[in-house]
Every structure is written in structure tokens, then in C-alpha cells.
MIKE-336339 format. One line per field, with one value per residue (C-alpha): x, y, z. Coordinates in steps of 0.05 Angstrom, whole numbers, plus 5000, padded with zeros to 4 digits. Layout:
# MIKE-336339
c1 <- c(X, ...)
c2 <- c(Y, ...)
c3 <- c(Z, ...)
END
This chain:
# MIKE-336339
c1 <- c(9664, 9623, 9605, 9529, 9498, 9439, 9445, 9395, 9409, 9370, 9350, 9355, 9382, 9312, 9301, 9234, 9203, 9135, 9146, 9164, 9207, 9266, 9316, 9315, 9262, 9300, 9331, 9262, 9243, 9188, 9186, 9257, 9286, 9303, 9260, 9330, 9335, 9271, 9283, 9347, 9311, 9265, 9317, 9351, 9299, 9309, 9354, 9432, 9448, 9500, 9464, 9486, 9451, 9448, 9450, 9457, 9528, 9514, 9485, 9539, 9572, 9490, 9481, 9548, 9533, 9459, 9488, 9517, 9556, 9522, 9558, 9543, 9556, 9529, 9475, 9474, 9429, 9370, 9341, 9369, 9434, 9432, 9413, 9475, 9519, 9489, 9498, 9569, 9587, 9557, 9610, 9621, 9584, 9515, 9470, 9404, 9396, 9338, 9325, 9282, 9258, 9280, 9213, 9183, 9210, 9162, 9163, 9159, 9221, 9173, 9155, 9232, 9238, 9183, 9218, 9289, 9254, 9215, 9271, 9312, 9249, 9233, 9296, 9259, 9247, 9202, 9156, 9111, 9043, 8972, 8909, 8878, 8809, 8784, 8746, 8799, 8776, 8821, 8799, 8817, 8831, 8765, 8729, 8715, 8730, 8717, 8721, 8782, 8781, 8817, 8816, 8888, 8918, 8960, 8998, 9067, 9118, 9189, 9240, 9235, 9284, 9323, 9376, 9447, 9470, 9408, 9396, 9478, 9461, 9395, 9420, 9483, 9447, 9399, 9382, 9314, 9296, 9242, 9199, 9225, 9270, 9224, 9204, 9278, 9289, 9226, 9247, 9309, 9276, 9265, 9206, 9180, 9130, 9091, 9086, 9040, 9059, 9044, 9000, 9059, 9106, 9064, 9112, 9126, 9116, 9073, 9057, 9000, 9044, 9087, 9027, 9003, 9079, 9075, 9012, 9032, 9096, 9050, 9004, 9070, 9093, 9031, 9028, 9102, 9124, 9187, 9163, 9108, 9034, 9028, 8953, 8889, 8831, 8762, 8698, 8630, 8589, 8518, 8481, 8405, 8379, 8308, 8298, 8284, 8254, 8276, 8350, 8401, 8430, 8501, 8525, 8593, 8624, 8586, 8531, 8477, 8432, 8358, 8354, 8319, 8363, 8375, 8356, 8414, 8453, 8506, 8492, 8458, 8515, 8489, 8544, 8608, 8581, 8578, 8646, 8671, 8633, 8674, 8742, 8725, 8704, 8756, 8810, 8776, 8758, 8685, 8635, 8615, 8563, 8615, 8673, 8632, 8565, 8508, 8522, 8585, 8573, 8634, 8603, 8535, 8518, 8594, 8607, 8622, 8690, 8702, 8683, 8729, 8783, 8776, 8764, 8825, 8872, 8842, 8850, 8922, 8938, 8922, 8971, 8933, 8929, 8866, 8868, 8806, 8740, 8666, 8600, 8538, 8473, 8410, 8353, 8302, 8347, 8396, 8419, 8492, 8506, 8531, 8569, 8601, 8671, 8666, 8641, 8690, 8750, 8729, 8719, 8786, 8814, 8784, 8798, 8873, 8856, 8815, 8741, 8685, 8616, 8552, 8472, 8414, 8334, 8303, 8249, 8197, 8202, 8218, 8230, 8278, 8232, 8178, 8221, 8224, 8301, 8366, 8412, 8485, 8528, 8605, 8663, 8736, 8801, 8855, 8923, 8965, 9036)
c2 <- c(1073, 1075, 1143, 1149, 1148, 1196, 1270, 1313, 1384, 1436, 1499, 1541, 1611, 1645, 1714, 1697, 1766, 1735, 1704, 1772, 1743, 1789, 1735, 1681, 1633, 1572, 1603, 1623, 1575, 1531, 1511, 1512, 1490, 1528, 1508, 1484, 1437, 1407, 1399, 1360, 1312, 1291, 1275, 1237, 1177, 1173, 1135, 1149, 1209, 1264, 1328, 1395, 1459, 1521, 1576, 1652, 1680, 1721, 1663, 1613, 1605, 1598, 1544, 1505, 1508, 1471, 1420, 1369, 1316, 1353, 1396, 1476, 1526, 1593, 1608, 1658, 1709, 1663, 1594, 1560, 1586, 1562, 1496, 1491, 1508, 1453, 1408, 1424, 1397, 1334, 1277, 1232, 1166, 1204, 1180, 1202, 1277, 1305, 1377, 1399, 1464, 1468, 1510, 1441, 1417, 1364, 1322, 1252, 1204, 1160, 1218, 1223, 1147, 1144, 1192, 1157, 1087, 1122, 1157, 1087, 1047, 1099, 1134, 1196, 1260, 1245, 1298, 1284, 1320, 1325, 1324, 1398, 1394, 1463, 1492, 1533, 1597, 1637, 1707, 1775, 1825, 1811, 1786, 1706, 1685, 1606, 1550, 1508, 1430, 1403, 1331, 1341, 1390, 1374, 1408, 1398, 1387, 1378, 1338, 1333, 1274, 1265, 1222, 1259, 1256, 1284, 1341, 1365, 1370, 1405, 1454, 1463, 1482, 1525, 1595, 1614, 1619, 1566, 1564, 1494, 1436, 1402, 1457, 1461, 1385, 1381, 1438, 1401, 1347, 1295, 1263, 1276, 1234, 1237, 1195, 1209, 1272, 1284, 1339, 1348, 1368, 1438, 1498, 1546, 1612, 1657, 1676, 1634, 1575, 1581, 1584, 1512, 1482, 1507, 1470, 1406, 1407, 1425, 1365, 1317, 1333, 1329, 1246, 1236, 1223, 1243, 1254, 1307, 1288, 1205, 1199, 1147, 1181, 1146, 1169, 1147, 1151, 1134, 1138, 1117, 1106, 1082, 1026, 1035, 0981, 1009, 1010, 0955, 0948, 0962, 0956, 0954, 0962, 0890, 0877, 0844, 0815, 0803, 0847, 0917, 0971, 1041, 1111, 1160, 1218, 1159, 1086, 1097, 1052, 1066, 1021, 1053, 1121, 1109, 1083, 1147, 1189, 1152, 1161, 1229, 1247, 1209, 1246, 1308, 1325, 1341, 1295, 1260, 1317, 1369, 1336, 1303, 1340, 1328, 1386, 1363, 1332, 1281, 1238, 1228, 1154, 1137, 1075, 1067, 1051, 1112, 1151, 1103, 1117, 1193, 1185, 1143, 1191, 1249, 1220, 1194, 1267, 1294, 1244, 1189, 1117, 1072, 1024, 0987, 0998, 0961, 0965, 0950, 0942, 0955, 0926, 0879, 0859, 0837, 0776, 0782, 0706, 0679, 0742, 0770, 0747, 0769, 0834, 0843, 0825, 0873, 0930, 0913, 0923, 0984, 1010, 0990, 0961, 0912, 0925, 0881, 0880, 0856, 0861, 0861, 0886, 0933, 0883, 0917, 0979, 1042, 1054, 0997, 0953, 0972, 0953, 1026, 1025, 1008, 1042, 1039, 1054, 1056, 1067, 1075, 1083, 1117, 1132, 1197, 1207)
c3 <- c(4906, 4840, 4817, 4813, 4748, 4755, 4767, 4799, 4779, 4827, 4812, 4873, 4842, 4832, 4867, 4899, 4881, 4894, 4961, 4982, 5031, 5017, 5005, 4950, 4964, 4969, 5026, 5058, 5116, 5132, 5202, 5231, 5158, 5085, 5031, 4997, 5060, 5055, 4980, 5002, 5054, 4994, 4950, 5010, 4997, 4927, 4890, 4907, 4857, 4850, 4873, 4839, 4877, 4828, 4880, 4868, 4869, 4940, 4972, 4954, 5025, 5052, 5004, 5019, 5087, 5079, 5022, 5059, 5005, 4940, 4895, 4896, 4833, 4816, 4771, 4713, 4701, 4666, 4694, 4627, 4643, 4715, 4692, 4640, 4699, 4740, 4672, 4670, 4742, 4734, 4738, 4671, 4700, 4700, 4644, 4671, 4692, 4729, 4736, 4802, 4821, 4902, 4909, 4899, 4967, 4987, 4928, 4941, 4928, 4901, 4842, 4837, 4828, 4777, 4736, 4734, 4719, 4661, 4627, 4631, 4608, 4543, 4539, 4527, 4571, 4626, 4665, 4729, 4710, 4745, 4707, 4700, 4738, 4732, 4674, 4633, 4596, 4536, 4546, 4512, 4576, 4624, 4561, 4558, 4486, 4497, 4539, 4529, 4523, 4586, 4564, 4533, 4582, 4646, 4699, 4691, 4751, 4764, 4772, 4695, 4673, 4616, 4579, 4587, 4523, 4489, 4544, 4539, 4462, 4471, 4512, 4467, 4413, 4445, 4420, 4454, 4527, 4542, 4606, 4620, 4605, 4568, 4525, 4503, 4498, 4459, 4410, 4400, 4363, 4424, 4455, 4521, 4564, 4620, 4691, 4749, 4790, 4865, 4896, 4944, 4889, 4885, 4877, 4937, 4893, 4938, 5010, 5002, 4976, 5038, 5088, 5053, 5062, 5138, 5141, 5108, 5160, 5214, 5200, 5187, 5250, 5287, 5260, 5280, 5212, 5182, 5108, 5096, 5081, 5099, 5121, 5112, 5093, 5087, 5037, 5028, 4969, 4947, 4886, 4867, 4796, 4777, 4739, 4660, 4618, 4553, 4573, 4578, 4651, 4669, 4742, 4766, 4699, 4670, 4622, 4654, 4600, 4610, 4670, 4673, 4659, 4699, 4676, 4672, 4642, 4627, 4629, 4697, 4729, 4807, 4830, 4799, 4805, 4885, 4887, 4846, 4897, 4953, 4923, 4912, 4984, 5013, 4973, 4990, 4914, 4914, 4890, 4816, 4806, 4807, 4769, 4715, 4708, 4664, 4626, 4600, 4535, 4540, 4592, 4559, 4552, 4585, 4616, 4690, 4672, 4645, 4707, 4752, 4710, 4715, 4789, 4802, 4760, 4798, 4868, 4850, 4823, 4886, 4916, 4940, 4936, 4941, 4994, 4978, 4969, 4995, 4959, 4989, 4929, 4954, 4912, 4895, 4832, 4795, 4839, 4839, 4865, 4806, 4783, 4851, 4834, 4767, 4787, 4852, 4795, 4745, 4797, 4832, 4762, 4750, 4818, 4826, 4892, 4925, 4920, 4961, 4942, 4976, 4968, 5010, 5000, 5039, 5058, 5015, 5044, 5008, 4932, 4934, 4969, 4917, 4860, 4832, 4831, 4861, 4914, 4924, 4982, 4979, 5024, 4998, 5040, 5011, 5032, 5027, 5010)
END
């Protein structure tokens, strides 16, 4: 049998002080299984690999009882020393290494496969990440100094993937303790790039995280699935904008020449905005006003494709895949007929899933019927993992 070319070092040597379980957190339980067992089950769905578990010295027997075909080695005094011990146990055939925290026990196999594929494609380090959605402040004690621009910030997860030869050199040369392997790899002069992470790859660190893990497991068990968190959700979004003859018309991400435009903080594209609200609603991520408020100058005058791109990133970062979107325009104009195919094709490319568009009038009733503006209703289906 040919030796695997992918190695996964599972770091399970942490003390778990913040979890307050009285034992190393990898050996705390979620449901009827330990965190380490859940982690190993997730790895079994990914590409065939050599798995090396790095465990606390006093829990070596416990780790071996759970390891199956995985190799078990003792960890060091620091995380970096533990990873080095795991690297030393990999077979020579391994040329792509993933370093994974056992505490990210519900990481989907699709994320692991995505990291491996990106390492092979780029020859660089690769880390899964999620966008930062919260506002970030720089502080001095309890005093707020400034708001940090979050547009170039991300949350990073594991597994972090690397070409083995370059990672071995970086570890051999390291003289400083780093907070993660990507930092060590970068400090050695190597490149690290990003791929999409997954909300299910959250790290179990505190009792609150453990409760979240129990909830995820309970929901998956109720749905009768063997993996955590597979479900379908729907969302509804609605937006209205008044006509403004001084503005160009942007609708559905397209420019409509010789048509009356719509007023708004951005380009007034009610169709794109309704789609964003539907997607955010389906994923449980709030609404467009909360995510892209009118007080944020970044989105002043922005076109609909910007909002949809940001929204799809948030939805995918939360662990969902868009299934489809359906849109209904309620207005006296513009007439969609001649451009419906173009409109659906453009929106589908922005969303990354099928988008269907329909239009109607309100028979002279209400503000749309009186020709004062447009209303758009959108529904979205997303699939969780």
C-alpha cells in the first residue's frame, strides 16, 4: 500500500485551563464522545492522510485508545514544541502537512480538502479564514482610542496547511514562539494565503463554547445526520426606494439607460439590497442595515454587486452555501422583459447560485401604483454544513 502524501498533525496537548473541565480539553466530552474523537471523525471524511495525534504525556494511553490507525506522540512544553514532535513522526512520503487544533472538533471535511488543494495549487502556506463582522476598537485599558478598519482583517482557523519541506525548514530555524504555524511560516520568509473557513470550525475553549458544541451535536442528532450541522434555511428580504429623476437607474446590478433612477445612500439598487436581506435572513446574520449601515462611508455610492459580494462572503463564512434566490419586482417601470435573461444571468453570477426574477404592478394602488417608487421582495434558500 502506498504511503499517504498528506499528513495531519492534530494538536491535543493543551491543558484546557479556560474550559475548566479538570482534564486536558481534548479529552473532555461533547455528548457521548470526547472532543478528540469528534475531531478524528471529521478527518475521516477528508482525503486519505497520515494522522499524528500530539497528546499530553500523562494522557498517552487515553489517546491511543481513541486513535484508531493514527500515530500518537507526546507533546512538548509549548504548542510549538508539540507541533515539532508531530512533524517528526510523519512518514517520508508526506509532502503536504496540515496542523490542526483538536479543539476545532467539528471542522467539516470540505474545509480540510480545500486547504490541501490550495497548498498543492499555490505551493504556499494556506489558512482557512472568516471575515470580521464585528466593529473592532483599539483601546488603552477601558478607554477607546480608535476604530480599526476591519476590511483587511480576518478570523483565522485550522487546519493550516503547508508544503512539508518549507515547514520543516521554518521549524528548524525558529528561535521565537509564535501564536500559530502561519506566523512561524511567514517569519521564515514564506507566503501564506487564505481560503474560506467554516463557522463549524469554531474552537472549543470556554464553557460557553462547550455548550455551543453540545447544541450543534444535538441539532445534528435530531436531524438524523452523521455529520454536524447540515440543514436548509430560507430567508425573506424586502426593499423600497423612491424614484429620483436626477439619478441614473441601477437595478439588479445593471445600468438601465433612459430610465428614472432611484434615491438612496448607495446607488438605490432595491433589487440587490432585497437579495442581500434575504440571504442574511436565511443565514441568521441580521439585515443589510445592520451590516452595511448608511453611516459607513465605505458604502456611500456603492453599486449592488459590492453589497452582494460582501453578503455572500458573510453567508459562506457562517457555514452556508446559497441554493437559489427568487426576486419579485413591484413597480410601474422599468419593464424587465427584454433584459430578464441578462438580469438573471448577471445576478446568478454575483450570488454564485441560480437567481430567478419576476415583475408585477400593483394595479395603481399604493406608492408603487402611483409611480412614486419601486418595491422588491426576495426569498433565498441556503444550505448549512
